[in-house]
C-alpha positions in Angstrom: 63.1 -18.8 -34.4 64.6 -18.1 -30.9 64.7 -20.7 -28.2 64.8 -18.4 -25.7 63.4 -15.1 -24.9 64.3 -12.9 -21.9 61.9 -10.6 -20.3 62.1 -8.8 -17.1 64.5 -11.2 -15.8 62.5 -14.2 -16.9 63.6 -16.8 -19.3 60.7 -18.5 -21.1 61.6 -21.8 -23.0 59.0 -22.3 -25.6 60.0 -25.8 -26.6 58.6 -26.7 -23.3 55.4 -25.0 -23.3 52.1 -26.2 -24.5 48.8 -24.7 -24.3 48.6 -25.3 -20.3 52.2 -25.0 -19.2 55.1 -22.6 -19.8 58.7 -23.1 -18.1 59.9 -20.0 -16.9 63.2 -19.3 -14.9 63.5 -16.4 -12.6 66.2 -14.9 -10.7 66.0 -15.3 -7.1 65.7 -11.6 -6.5 62.8 -11.7 -9.0 61.1 -14.7 -7.5 61.2 -12.8 -4.2 59.6 -9.7 -5.4 56.9 -11.8 -7.0 56.0 -13.6 -4.0 56.1 -10.6 -1.7 53.9 -8.7 -4.1 51.5 -11.5 -4.5 51.3 -12.3 -0.7 51.1 -8.4 -0.1 48.0 -8.2 -2.5 46.4 -11.5 -1.1 46.7 -10.0 2.4 45.1 -6.7 1.4 42.3 -8.5 -0.3 41.7 -10.5 2.8 41.9 -7.5 5.2 39.4 -5.7 3.0 36.9 -8.6 3.2 37.3 -8.7 7.0 36.6 -4.9 7.1 33.4 -5.5 5.0 32.2 -8.5 6.9 33.2 -7.3 10.3 30.3 -6.5 12.7 30.4 -2.7 14.3 32.0 -2.9 17.7 28.9 -1.1 19.3 25.3 -1.5 18.1 22.4 1.1 19.1 19.6 -0.1 20.9 17.5 -0.6 17.7 20.3 -2.6 16.0 20.8 -4.7 19.0 17.4 -5.5 19.6 16.8 -6.5 16.2 19.9 -9.0 16.3 18.2 -10.6 19.3 14.9 -10.6 17.8 13.3 -8.7 20.7 11.7 -5.4 21.1 13.6 -2.2 22.1 11.3 -2.4 25.3 12.6 -5.9 26.3 16.2 -4.8 25.5 15.6 -1.9 28.0 14.4 -4.4 30.6 17.2 -6.6 29.9 19.8 -3.6 30.3 18.2 -2.7 33.7 18.5 -6.4 34.7 22.3 -6.0 34.1 22.8 -6.6 30.4 26.3 -5.0 29.5 26.0 -1.7 27.6 27.9 1.7 27.6 26.2 4.9 27.4 27.3 7.2 25.0 25.8 10.7 25.1 22.1 10.1 25.8 21.9 6.6 24.2 23.2 3.2 25.3 25.3 1.1 23.1 25.8 -2.5 23.1 28.9 -4.9 22.1 27.2 -7.8 20.6 29.6 -10.5 21.9 29.4 -9.3 25.6 25.4 -9.3 25.3 25.4 -12.9 24.2 27.8 -14.2 26.6 25.9 -12.3 29.2 22.5 -13.9 28.0 24.0 -17.3 28.0 25.3 -16.8 31.5 21.8 -15.6 32.4 20.2 -18.9 31.0 22.7 -21.1 32.7 21.5 -19.9 36.0 
């Protein structure tokens, strides 16, 4: 029985291994590559999660009204009163963070 086996730059010592642990020796370059790959994969997963959970930059009137819990008519009144919006074609779009900041400032008055 061999006491060492070499696989892809790793030296595994089974005499120090049990069901939960294994001693592995890696060359520095292999360790760097393993760490870089692991970090890149974790960052890609985190970025994908952010993209999935990210709120759209601009919402239409229907979506913004639903988010605020008001009617589209009330949102129209708020827009006339100065609620920040952007006209895109024939419709108005709303940035949720800007609308919330405006409403908080309006309530503070």
